[in-house]
C-alpha positions as CSV (number, residue, x, y, z in Angstrom):
1,V,148.2,186.5,-119.8
2,K,147.1,190.1,-120.1
3,Q,146.0,190.1,-116.6
4,K,149.2,188.6,-115.3
5,K,151.2,191.3,-117.4
6,R,149.1,194.1,-115.8
7,E,149.8,192.7,-112.4
8,I,153.5,192.5,-113.0
9,A,153.6,195.9,-114.5
10,D,151.8,197.4,-111.4
11,L,154.4,195.7,-109.2
12,L,157.3,197.1,-111.1
13,R,155.6,200.5,-110.9
14,G,155.2,200.1,-107.2
15,D,158.9,199.2,-106.8
16,R,158.0,195.7,-105.6
17,M,160.7,194.0,-107.6
18,E,161.0,190.8,-105.7
19,Q,157.3,190.0,-106.1
20,A,157.5,190.9,-109.8
21,R,160.4,188.7,-110.4
22,I,158.5,185.8,-108.5
23,R,155.4,186.3,-110.6
24,V,157.5,186.2,-113.9
25,E,159.3,183.1,-112.8
26,H,155.9,181.5,-112.1
27,V,154.6,182.4,-115.5
28,I,157.7,180.9,-117.2
29,R,157.2,177.7,-115.1
30,Q,153.5,177.5,-116.1
31,D,154.3,178.0,-119.8
32,W,157.0,175.2,-119.6
33,M,154.5,172.8,-117.8
34,I,151.9,173.5,-120.6
35,E,154.4,172.8,-123.3
36,A,155.5,169.6,-121.6
37,Y,151.9,168.4,-121.5
38,D,151.5,169.3,-125.1
39,V,154.5,167.1,-126.0
40,L,153.3,164.2,-123.8
41,E,150.0,164.4,-125.7
42,L,151.7,164.3,-129.0
43,F,153.6,161.2,-127.9
44,A,150.5,159.5,-126.6
45,D,148.9,160.0,-130.0
46,L,152.0,158.5,-131.7
47,L,152.0,155.5,-129.4
48,V,148.3,155.0,-130.0
49,A,148.9,155.1,-133.8
50,R,151.8,152.6,-133.5
51,F,150.1,150.4,-131.0
52,G,149.9,147.4,-133.4
53,L,153.7,147.6,-134.2
54,I,154.5,148.0,-130.4
55,E,152.3,144.8,-129.6
56,H,154.1,142.6,-132.2
57,E,157.6,143.8,-131.7
58,K,159.6,142.4,-128.7
59,A,162.3,145.0,-128.6
60,L,161.7,148.7,-128.3
61,L,161.9,150.3,-131.7
62,P,164.4,153.0,-132.1
63,D,162.0,155.4,-133.6
64,L,159.7,155.0,-130.6
65,R,162.3,155.2,-127.9
66,E,162.1,158.8,-127.2
67,A,158.3,158.6,-126.8
68,V,158.3,155.5,-124.5
69,C,161.1,156.9,-122.4
70,T,159.5,160.4,-122.1
71,M,156.3,158.8,-121.0
72,I,157.9,156.6,-118.4
73,Y,160.0,159.7,-117.2
74,A,157.0,162.0,-116.9
75,A,154.8,159.2,-115.2
76,K,157.1,159.6,-112.1
77,R,156.8,163.3,-112.0
78,V,153.3,164.2,-112.6
79,D,150.0,163.0,-111.1
80,V,148.4,161.6,-114.0
81,K,147.0,158.1,-113.3
82,E,146.6,157.0,-117.0
83,L,150.3,158.0,-117.6
84,K,151.5,155.7,-114.6
85,V,149.5,152.8,-116.2
86,C,151.0,153.2,-119.4
87,A,154.6,153.5,-117.9
88,K,153.9,150.4,-115.9
89,E,152.9,148.5,-119.1
90,F,156.0,149.8,-121.0
91,L,158.3,148.7,-118.1
92,S,156.7,145.3,-118.0
93,K,157.1,144.8,-121.8
94,Y,160.6,146.3,-122.2
95,G,162.1,145.7,-118.7
96,S,162.6,147.6,-115.5
97,H,166.1,148.3,-116.5
98,L,164.7,150.8,-119.0
99,S,163.6,153.0,-115.9
100,N,167.0,152.9,-114.4
101,D,168.5,154.0,-117.8
102,I,166.2,156.8,-118.1
103,E,166.9,158.1,-114.6
104,K,170.7,157.8,-115.1
105,K,170.7,159.7,-118.4
106,P,167.4,161.6,-118.9
107,D,169.0,163.9,-121.5
108,Q,169.7,161.0,-123.7
109,D,166.3,159.5,-124.2
110,V,163.8,162.0,-122.7
111,N,162.5,164.9,-124.7
112,A,164.1,168.1,-123.6
113,R,160.6,170.0,-123.4
114,V,159.5,167.5,-120.8
115,S,162.6,167.2,-118.8
116,F,161.8,169.0,-115.6
117,D,165.4,169.5,-114.8
118,R,165.8,172.3,-117.5
119,C,164.7,175.0,-115.1
120,T,168.3,175.8,-114.0
121,I,168.8,178.9,-111.9
122,K,171.0,180.5,-114.5
123,G,168.7,180.0,-117.3
124,T,165.6,181.1,-115.4
125,L,167.3,184.2,-114.2
126,V,168.3,185.3,-117.8
127,L,164.8,184.5,-119.1
128,T,163.1,186.3,-116.3
129,R,165.2,189.4,-116.8
130,L,164.6,189.4,-120.6
131,L,160.8,189.0,-120.2
132,S,160.8,191.5,-117.4
133,I,162.6,194.1,-119.5
134,R,160.3,193.4,-122.6
135,L,157.2,193.8,-120.1
136,C,158.7,197.2,-118.9
137,K,159.1,198.4,-122.5
138,S,155.5,197.4,-123.6
139,S,154.1,198.9,-120.5
140,G,155.9,202.3,-120.6
141,I,158.0,201.6,-117.5
142,Q,161.7,202.4,-117.3
143,P,163.6,199.2,-118.2
144,Q,165.9,199.8,-115.2
145,K,162.9,198.7,-113.1
146,A,163.4,195.1,-114.3
147,L,167.1,195.1,-113.7
148,W,166.9,193.9,-110.1
149,L,169.2,190.9,-110.4
150,P,172.5,190.9,-108.6
151,S,175.4,192.2,-110.6
152,T,177.0,188.7,-111.0
153,C,173.7,187.7,-113.0
154,S,174.3,190.6,-115.5
155,K,177.4,188.7,-116.8
156,L,175.3,185.7,-117.7
157,P,175.0,184.9,-121.4
158,V,171.7,185.8,-123.0
159,T,171.6,182.5,-125.0
160,T,170.4,179.6,-122.8
161,T,170.7,176.0,-123.1
162,F,167.1,175.1,-122.8
163,P,164.4,175.4,-125.2
164,T,162.1,178.3,-124.8
165,N,158.4,178.1,-125.6
166,R,157.2,179.9,-128.7
167,N,154.2,181.2,-126.6
168,L,156.6,183.1,-124.3
169,K,157.9,184.9,-127.5
170,T,154.5,186.0,-128.6
171,C,152.7,186.8,-125.4
172,W,155.5,188.9,-123.9
């Protein structure tokens, strides 16, 4: 992280704003992916712990619905063979209609930290700007260097609708 911060600070010092913005966005997306994999690991542990219950119950239990739906949703979007196998088993047990329900309304049953649709342009611009300003201040660069966004973006709200990772708050 320190290396990436130095690289971005160097880009800002050299007035290479567009490259700095792209690097900050890349760091944000990497952090979101790490967070999503952490959530998937937690859900996998939960499902392993509840395996006996899953095996004996015919219907999907309400307290396991989010974990199962999140695993099915993620299996279609990441290249993890074991996750695809789990999703296939869940769909054979609970019915393929579950997959259709998840695709129609992912915000209902899929954990928000795993939903890859949360990378909205508006939210990413705001978060990129905030992190860039924080980086400028910590690197002794004028914060105006980080204000490369179009004037329409300056009217965007600071609060966003997607969850931010605790690591972003501490590492920047």
